[in-house]
C-alpha positions in Angstrom: -21.7 61.1 29.0 -23.5 64.1 27.7 -27.1 63.7 26.3 -26.0 65.0 22.9 -23.5 62.2 22.7 -25.8 59.6 23.9 -28.4 60.6 21.3 -25.8 60.6 18.5 -24.6 57.1 19.5 -28.1 55.8 19.4 -28.8 57.5 16.1 -25.9 55.5 14.6 -26.5 52.3 16.4 -30.3 52.2 15.5 -29.7 52.7 11.9 -30.4 49.7 9.7 -26.9 50.2 8.2 -24.5 52.6 9.8 -22.9 53.4 6.4 -25.8 53.3 3.9 -29.0 53.3 6.1 -29.0 56.6 7.8 -32.4 57.5 6.5 -33.7 61.0 7.1 -36.6 60.1 9.3 -34.6 58.9 12.5 -36.3 56.5 15.0 -36.9 59.4 17.4 -39.4 57.1 19.6 -36.9 54.3 19.8 -34.1 56.5 20.8 -36.1 58.2 23.5 -37.2 54.9 24.9 -33.6 53.5 24.8 -32.4 56.6 26.8 -35.5 56.9 29.1 -36.2 60.5 27.9 -39.0 62.2 26.3 -39.6 62.0 22.6 -39.7 65.7 22.3 -36.3 66.0 23.9 -34.7 63.8 21.2 -36.5 65.9 18.6 -35.5 69.2 20.0 -31.7 68.2 20.0 -31.8 67.0 16.5 -33.3 70.4 15.4 -30.6 72.1 17.6 -27.9 70.2 15.6 -29.4 71.4 12.3 -29.6 74.9 13.5 -26.1 74.9 14.9 -24.6 73.3 11.7 -23.5 69.9 12.9 -26.2 68.0 11.2 -25.9 69.4 7.7 -28.4 67.2 6.0 -29.0 63.7 4.5 -28.1 62.4 1.1 -30.2 59.8 -0.7 -28.9 58.0 -3.8 -30.0 55.2 -5.9 -27.7 52.1 -5.3 -24.7 52.6 -7.6 -25.2 49.1 -9.0 -28.5 50.1 -10.6 -26.3 52.6 -12.7 -23.7 50.1 -13.4 -21.0 51.4 -11.2 -19.3 51.0 -7.9 -17.6 53.4 -5.5 -13.9 53.7 -4.6 -12.1 55.4 -1.7 -8.9 57.5 -1.8 -6.8 58.9 1.0 -5.5 62.5 0.3 -2.9 64.3 2.3 -3.3 68.3 2.5 -0.5 69.6 4.8 -1.5 73.3 4.8 -4.8 73.9 6.6 -5.4 77.1 4.2 -5.4 74.6 1.3 -8.3 72.6 2.5 -11.0 74.9 1.4 -9.6 75.2 -2.0 -9.4 71.4 -2.3 -13.0 71.2 -1.4 -14.1 73.8 -3.9 -11.9 72.1 -6.8 -13.6 68.8 -6.2 -16.8 70.3 -7.7 -15.0 70.4 -11.1 -14.0 66.8 -11.1 -16.6 64.4 -12.6 -17.5 61.5 -10.5 -16.5 62.8 -7.1 -19.1 61.9 -4.4 -18.1 62.3 -0.8 -15.2 64.0 1.0 -14.5 63.8 4.6 -11.9 66.4 5.9 -10.5 65.7 9.4 -9.1 68.4 11.6 -5.6 67.2 10.8 -4.0 66.9 7.3 -6.1 64.0 5.9 -9.1 63.7 3.7 -11.0 60.6 2.6 -12.6 60.7 -0.8 -15.2 58.6 -2.3 -15.7 58.6 -6.0 -17.6 56.6 -8.6 -15.8 53.5 -9.8 -16.6 53.5 -13.5 -14.5 53.0 -16.5 -10.6 52.5 -15.9 -9.9 55.5 -18.3 -12.2 57.7 -16.3 -10.8 56.7 -13.0 -7.2 57.4 -14.2 -8.2 60.8 -15.4 -10.0 61.6 -12.2 -6.8 60.5 -10.2 -4.6 62.8 -12.3 -6.9 65.8 -11.7 -6.9 65.0 -8.0 -3.1 65.0 -7.8 -3.1 68.2 -9.7 -5.0 70.2 -7.1 -2.9 72.9 -5.6 -2.0 72.0 -1.9 -2.5 68.2 -2.4 0.7 66.5 -1.2 -0.4 62.8 -1.9 -3.3 60.7 -3.2 -3.4 57.1 -2.6 -6.2 54.7 -3.9 -8.0 52.9 -1.2 -10.2 49.8 -1.5 -13.4 49.4 -3.3 -16.4 50.7 -1.2 -18.7 48.0 0.1 -22.3 48.3 -1.2 -25.3 46.3 -0.3 -26.6 44.3 -3.4 -29.8 45.1 -5.0 -31.2 43.2 -7.9 -34.1 45.4 -8.6 -35.1 46.7 -12.0 -36.8 50.0 -11.4 -39.8 51.3 -13.1 -40.1 54.9 -14.5 -42.3 55.7 -11.5 -39.7 54.4 -9.1 -36.8 56.5 -10.7 -39.1 59.6 -10.4 -39.8 58.8 -6.9 -36.0 58.5 -6.1 -35.5 61.7 -8.0 -38.1 63.7 -5.9 -37.0 62.0 -2.8 -33.3 62.9 -3.4 -34.2 66.5 -3.9 -36.2 66.6 -0.7 -35.0 63.9 1.7 -36.6 65.3 4.8 -40.1 65.6 3.4 -42.9 63.6 5.0 -44.5 60.8 3.0 -47.7 62.8 2.7 -45.9 65.7 1.1 -43.9 63.4 -1.2 -47.0 61.7 -2.4 -48.7 65.1 -3.2 -45.6 66.2 -5.2 -45.7 62.9 -7.1 -49.6 62.9 -7.6 -50.0 59.5 -5.8 -51.7 58.4 -2.6 -49.8 58.4 0.7 -50.4 54.7 0.9 -48.6 54.1 -2.5 -45.8 56.4 -1.5 -45.3 54.4 1.7 -45.3 51.2 -0.1 -42.9 52.4 -2.6 -40.6 53.9 0.0 -40.6 50.6 2.0 -40.0 48.4 -1.1 -37.1 50.6 -2.3 -35.4 50.7 1.1 -36.0 47.1 1.9 -34.5 46.0 -1.4 -31.6 48.5 -1.0 -32.4 50.2 -4.2 -31.9 53.5 -2.4 -29.1 54.3 0.1 -28.7 57.3 2.4 -26.1 58.8 4.6 -25.8 61.8 7.0 -23.8 64.9 6.3 -22.2 66.1 9.4 -19.7 68.9 10.6 -18.0 67.6 13.9 -16.6 71.2 14.5 -20.1 72.2 15.2 -20.9 69.4 17.5 -21.6 70.5 21.1 -18.4 69.0 22.5 -15.0 67.9 21.1 -15.0 64.5 19.4 -11.9 62.6 19.1 -11.1 59.2 17.6 -8.6 56.3 17.3 -7.8 54.0 14.5 -6.5 50.6 15.6 -4.5 48.3 13.3 -4.9 44.8 14.6 -2.2 42.1 14.5 -2.6 39.4 11.8 -5.1 36.8 12.9 -6.9 38.9 15.5 -10.7 38.6 15.4 -11.8 42.3 14.9 -15.3 41.5 16.2 -14.1 40.3 19.6 -11.8 43.3 20.0 -14.8 45.6 19.0 -17.0 44.1 21.7 -14.3 44.3 24.3 -13.6 48.1 23.5 -17.3 48.6 23.7 -17.5 46.8 27.2 -14.5 48.7 28.6 -15.4 52.1 27.1 -19.2 52.3 26.9 -19.2 55.8 25.4 -17.0 54.7 22.5 -18.8 54.5 19.2 -17.4 52.3 16.5 -17.2 54.0 13.0 -18.1 51.5 10.4 -15.7 51.0 7.6 -16.7 51.7 4.2 -14.6 48.8 2.8 -16.7 46.0 4.3 -20.2 45.0 5.4 -21.3 46.0 8.9 -20.1 43.4 11.3 -17.6 41.7 9.0 -14.2 41.1 10.3 -11.4 43.6 9.5 -7.8 44.4 10.0 -8.6 47.8 11.3 -11.2 49.4 13.6 -12.1 53.0 14.5 -13.8 54.5 17.3 -14.9 58.0 18.3 -15.9 59.4 21.7 -16.6 62.8 23.3 -13.4 63.9 25.0 -12.2 66.7 27.3 -8.5 66.5 26.4 -6.4 65.1 23.5 -5.0 62.3 25.7 -8.5 61.0 26.2 -8.6 60.1 22.5 -5.7 57.7 23.2 -7.1 56.1 26.3 -8.2 53.1 24.3 -4.7 52.2 23.4 -4.0 51.7 27.1 -6.7 49.2 27.9 -4.6 46.3 27.7 -6.7 44.4 25.0 -4.4 42.0 23.2 -4.1 42.3 19.4 -3.4 45.9 19.0 -0.5 46.5 16.6 -0.7 50.2 16.2 -3.1 53.0 17.4 -3.4 56.4 15.8 -5.6 59.3 16.7 -7.7 61.6 14.7 -10.4 64.3 15.0 -13.3 64.0 12.7 -14.2 67.2 10.8 -16.5 68.1 7.9 -18.3 65.7 5.4 -19.4 67.2 2.1 -21.4 65.5 -0.6 -21.2 66.3 -4.3 -24.5 65.8 -6.1 -23.8 66.3 -9.8 -22.9 62.8 -10.9 -26.0 61.1 -9.5 -28.2 64.0 -10.5 -27.0 63.8 -14.1 -27.4 60.0 -14.2 -30.9 60.0 -12.8 -31.8 62.7 -15.3 -30.4 60.6 -18.2 -32.4 57.6 -16.9 -35.7 59.5 -16.8 -35.1 61.0 -20.2 -34.5 57.5 -21.7 -37.5 56.1 -20.1 -39.9 58.9 -21.0 -38.6 58.9 -24.6 
């Protein structure tokens, strides 16, 4: 297993929440200790990922529940490779689009805001009207951690500055906000622990140092997905489970996805031949590019700040 893949697996596994807890200050020391390597080695690799275009950045958002909305997934088919870039560009024009993940095949997974039914219906019509799109199917609501916080104006401003500069140190963040580093640290810890702010990593797997292939396993009815996941992990230690946006981390599911570093396309399917009972269907995929769209959350945060300052 390559060192880059080991570091990436630890980065995901050590996060508080692999979907919404990938905060832009990775536990470099913990990863180094787990792998028995120098801290500087981990740090250098992360910087190389940024330079080479794999690690494109981090996104920080307020928990959508604090803005009175949820999130919803869509599955989009784009048969022609040449239409993908046009699709990604057109999404900028559709209000409420949040994240798109384009794989190296013909599929895209889209996450949008789940707001008024009329707004969602209009959004779906616009998605289907993009040139090159063959089909759009509505997925499940996206699982979000609960947060019962009522945020102060100072906390909303903190989120706004953190969102614009997610990799800043607490010292630099504090200076920009005109508060002490101790206050900034307390505020950051409070907001993250109460899940008032969420974060995810933006990646381009075409730029990863090695080919990453994946499998999605549809399980037979009544099969315990957690037991299957543990067995896959035991038999294929380099396989990394990709958490579903439709369920809480660790919750049972009818479907599992894993990725691993591969040398040939057939290795991506190797999990199917493990003889683990409960597999109903296995399909392969190759992860591609993640892109975040910032406009909806930026506008809502600006509106909240304007109201609270008024």
